[in-house]
C-alpha positions in Angstrom: 66.8 58.5 -35.4 70.1 56.8 -35.6 69.9 56.1 -31.8 66.6 54.3 -32.1 67.7 52.7 -35.5 70.6 51.1 -33.1 68.7 50.1 -30.6 66.9 48.1 -32.9 69.6 46.4 -34.4 70.7 45.7 -30.8 67.4 44.3 -29.7 67.3 42.3 -33.3 70.9 41.0 -32.9 69.8 39.4 -29.0 66.6 37.9 -30.3 68.9 35.9 -32.9 71.5 34.9 -30.0 68.2 33.8 -28.2 67.1 31.9 -30.5 70.3 30.0 -31.6 70.4 29.5 -27.7 67.0 27.6 -27.8 67.8 25.6 -30.6 71.2 24.4 -29.0 68.9 23.3 -26.2 66.6 21.6 -28.5 69.5 19.5 -30.3 71.1 18.7 -26.8 68.1 17.2 -25.2 67.3 15.3 -28.2 70.8 13.9 -27.9 70.3 12.8 -24.5 66.7 11.7 -25.1 65.3 14.2 -22.9 61.7 15.9 -23.2 61.0 19.4 -23.5 58.7 21.7 -21.3 54.9 21.3 -21.7 53.0 24.4 -21.7 49.3 24.2 -20.8 46.9 26.9 -20.2 43.8 26.6 -18.2 41.2 29.1 -18.8 37.6 29.5 -19.3 36.0 33.3 -19.9 33.7 32.5 -16.9 35.1 33.3 -13.5 35.0 31.5 -10.5 35.2 28.2 -12.1 38.1 26.8 -10.2 41.1 27.9 -12.5 43.7 28.7 -10.0 42.9 26.0 -7.8 43.3 23.6 -11.0 46.4 25.3 -11.6 48.4 25.0 -8.5 46.8 21.7 -7.5 47.9 19.7 -10.8 51.3 21.6 -10.7 52.1 20.6 -7.2 50.7 17.1 -7.5 53.3 16.7 -10.8 56.3 17.7 -8.6 55.5 16.0 -5.7 53.9 12.7 -7.1 55.4 12.6 -10.5 58.9 14.2 -10.2 58.4 16.9 -12.6 60.1 20.2 -12.6 56.9 22.6 -12.7 56.8 26.0 -13.7 53.3 27.9 -12.8 53.1 31.1 -14.5 50.6 33.5 -13.2 49.3 35.8 -15.9 46.2 36.6 -14.0 46.4 40.2 -12.5 44.7 38.8 -9.6 47.9 36.8 -8.8 45.8 34.0 -6.3 48.5 31.5 -7.7 51.1 34.0 -6.6 49.5 34.6 -3.4 49.1 30.9 -2.8 52.5 30.0 -3.1 52.9 32.8 -0.7 56.1 34.5 -2.6 54.9 38.0 -2.9 56.5 40.4 -0.3 53.7 42.9 -0.5 56.1 45.0 1.7 58.5 45.1 -0.7 56.1 45.9 -3.7 55.3 49.0 -1.9 58.3 50.5 -1.0 59.4 49.8 -4.3 56.7 51.7 -5.9 56.9 54.4 -3.6 60.8 54.9 -4.3 60.1 54.0 -8.1 62.8 51.5 -7.4 62.8 48.1 -9.4 64.4 45.4 -7.2 65.1 41.9 -8.9 62.5 40.5 -6.2 59.9 42.6 -7.2 60.2 41.5 -10.7 56.8 40.0 -12.5 55.6 38.3 -15.7 54.3 41.8 -16.9 58.1 43.1 -17.2 58.8 40.2 -19.2 56.0 41.3 -21.8 57.4 44.7 -22.1 61.1 43.8 -21.6 62.4 41.4 -24.4 65.8 41.8 -23.0 64.8 40.7 -19.0 66.3 36.8 -18.7 63.0 35.1 -17.5 65.5 33.3 -14.6 65.8 36.7 -13.2 62.3 36.9 -12.7 61.2 33.0 -12.1 61.0 32.0 -7.9 61.5 29.0 -6.0 58.4 28.1 -4.3 58.4 26.5 -1.0 57.5 23.0 -2.6 60.6 20.8 -4.3 60.2 21.1 -8.0 57.9 23.9 -8.2 58.6 27.3 -9.1 56.7 30.7 -9.9 56.7 33.0 -12.5 54.5 35.6 -10.2 51.8 37.7 -11.5 51.4 41.5 -9.9 48.0 43.9 -9.1 48.8 46.0 -11.9 49.1 43.7 -14.7 46.4 44.8 -15.9 47.9 48.0 -17.3 50.6 46.1 -19.0 48.2 45.2 -21.8 47.8 49.0 -22.6 51.5 48.9 -22.8 51.6 46.2 -25.5 49.2 47.7 -27.5 50.6 50.6 -27.9 54.1 49.1 -28.7 53.9 48.0 -32.6 57.5 47.2 -32.8 57.1 44.0 -31.6 54.4 40.9 -32.0 52.0 41.4 -29.5 50.6 38.2 -28.9 54.2 36.4 -29.1 56.1 37.9 -26.1 55.2 35.3 -23.3 56.3 32.4 -25.8 59.5 34.0 -26.8 60.4 34.1 -23.0 59.1 31.1 -21.9 61.3 29.4 -25.0 64.2 30.4 -23.1 63.7 28.3 -20.4 62.2 25.3 -22.0 64.8 23.0 -21.0 64.5 24.1 -17.5 60.9 22.5 -16.9 59.1 19.5 -17.7 55.9 21.2 -17.4 54.5 24.7 -17.4 51.1 25.4 -15.9 49.8 29.0 -17.1 46.7 30.4 -14.7 44.5 32.8 -16.2 42.1 35.6 -15.8 38.5 35.0 -17.0 38.5 37.5 -20.0 39.0 38.0 -23.4 42.6 40.1 -23.6 45.7 40.5 -24.7 47.4 38.6 -21.6 45.0 35.5 -22.8 46.2 35.3 -25.8 49.9 35.6 -24.9 49.0 32.7 -22.7 47.3 30.5 -25.7 50.4 31.5 -27.8 52.7 29.5 -25.6 50.8 26.8 -24.9 50.7 23.2 -26.6 47.3 22.3 -24.7 44.1 24.2 -23.1 41.9 22.7 -20.5 38.8 24.1 -19.6 37.8 23.8 -16.2 33.9 24.6 -15.6 30.9 24.5 -13.0 27.4 22.9 -13.9 25.6 26.6 -14.1 24.8 28.2 -17.6 27.0 31.0 -17.7 30.2 28.8 -17.2 28.8 26.6 -20.1 28.4 29.9 -22.1 32.1 30.5 -21.0 33.2 27.2 -22.5 31.9 28.6 -25.9 33.2 32.2 -25.5 37.1 30.9 -24.7 36.6 27.9 -28.1 35.3 30.8 -30.7 36.8 33.8 -29.4 39.9 32.9 -27.9 41.2 29.3 -29.0 39.9 29.1 -32.4 41.2 32.1 -33.3 44.8 31.5 -32.1 45.2 28.7 -33.7 44.8 30.6 -36.7 48.2 31.5 -36.3 49.8 29.2 -33.6 48.7 25.9 -35.0 50.3 24.0 -32.2 47.7 24.8 -29.7 45.5 21.9 -29.1 42.7 21.5 -26.6 43.6 19.2 -23.9 39.8 18.7 -22.7 36.9 20.0 -20.6 36.3 19.2 -17.3 33.4 19.8 -14.0 34.7 21.2 -10.8 32.7 21.8 -7.9 30.8 18.7 -9.1 27.9 17.7 -7.1 26.3 14.1 -8.7 23.3 14.0 -6.7 22.0 17.3 -8.2 19.8 17.1 -11.4 21.5 20.2 -12.9 24.9 18.5 -12.6 23.0 15.9 -14.8 21.8 18.3 -17.1 24.8 20.1 -17.5 26.8 17.1 -18.2 24.3 16.1 -21.0 23.7 19.9 -22.5 27.8 20.0 -22.9 27.6 16.5 -24.3 25.7 17.5 -27.1 28.2 20.4 -28.1 31.5 19.1 -26.9 31.3 15.5 -26.9 35.0 14.9 -27.8 36.1 17.2 -25.7 35.0 15.7 -22.3 37.3 14.6 -20.0 36.3 11.2 -17.9 37.3 13.6 -14.9 35.4 15.1 -12.6 36.3 17.2 -9.4 33.8 16.8 -6.3 33.1 20.0 -4.5 34.6 20.4 -1.0 35.3 22.7 1.5 39.1 21.8 1.6 39.6 23.5 -1.8 38.4 26.7 -0.5 40.4 26.2 2.3 43.7 26.0 0.4 43.7 29.4 -1.0 43.1 31.0 2.5 46.0 28.4 4.2 48.0 29.4 1.0 49.0 26.0 0.6 48.1 23.6 -2.2 45.7 21.3 -2.0 48.1 17.8 -1.7 49.9 19.6 1.0 46.9 20.2 3.0 45.3 17.1 2.6 48.5 14.7 1.8 46.6 11.1 2.9 44.1 11.9 0.1 41.1 11.8 2.2 39.3 14.3 0.6 37.6 13.2 -2.5 38.3 16.1 -4.5 42.2 15.7 -4.1 41.7 12.1 -4.9 40.0 13.6 -8.2 42.9 16.0 -9.1 45.3 13.1 -8.8 43.7 10.8 -11.3 43.4 14.3 -13.9 47.2 14.9 -12.9 47.9 11.2 -13.6 46.3 11.1 -17.0 48.2 14.8 -18.1 51.4 13.1 -17.0 50.7 10.0 -18.8 50.2 11.9 -21.9 53.1 13.7 -21.7 55.2 10.3 -21.6 53.2 8.9 -24.2 54.0 12.4 -26.3 57.5 11.7 -26.0 57.7 7.9 -26.5 56.3 9.1 -30.0 58.2 12.2 -30.8 
C-alpha cells in the first residue's frame, strides 16, 4: 500500500515536471516568434478510403515541398504508415517477443500510451526522408486498448495528447493515421488533435462512415476537448466522369456543405503502388506527372497556408 502511494506521488511529480517543461518551451517559442506543432488526424470510420495514403503523402509533401518538420504518428494497429516508411524491423520484433526483452528499437506508440514515464523521443524514429519522423505502430496495438480500459488511475483519453505535448517544440506538424473504428485509440488521437480531416470515397458506406465519425467520435470528443475542429472533408479515388461521383458530391453537400473542401484526389494506380514499393507518392512521382500527386500537392499547400495564417493571427 505504502509503495503504491509512493509510486503515485513519484508519477505525479514527474507529470508536474513535464508540464513545467512544456510551458517553458511554449514561452520560449513565443519569445522567438516560432509556431507550435499543429496536430492533424485523418479519420473515417469506413476502411479503405485513403487515410494512410493521405497521411503519408501529405506528411512527406509538407517536409519536402514546404520545409516543415513533420511527425507521423501511426495509431492504426495495421501499421500501414509505419510499413510504408520502412522503419519496422520485423526480425528484431520477433526476437524481442521470443526473448521477452524490450529493446529501444522495438518501442512503439502503444508503449507511450501505457507508460507515462517513457520519453516519446526514445520511441520516435527518423525516416529516410528529410524533415520526416515516425512514431510507429505495432501489430499488438489493439491489445493496448484493453490495458487502457483496465487502468483507472489515469484518464484514458488524454494519454497520447500528454505524450505529444512533450515534443510540441520539435515539429511543425504531427499527422496521425487512424484505424476505421470507434475505439479508445481513435479517441486519444482526436483529443490530441487540433483538426480532423475526413477522406471519403463516393460509396454509401464511406458517406455513412463520415456520419459515424462526426456523431460518435468528433462531436463526443469536442465535449471535453474544445480545441478540436473539423478541417474538412475531401474525396479520394475520385472519378469525375462517373454518375455515382456526382451523386455522392450532391448527397454530401446536402448534409455537410460547409465542410466540403474544394479538393478531390483523382484515382490513379500510382497511389496504390506506393504502398507496395514502401515510398510516399511524391518520392514515387517526383515530377508530379500523375494527377493524384498534383491533387495532393494542392491539398498540402492549403494545409500549410492555413497553418501560416493561423500563426500570423495568433
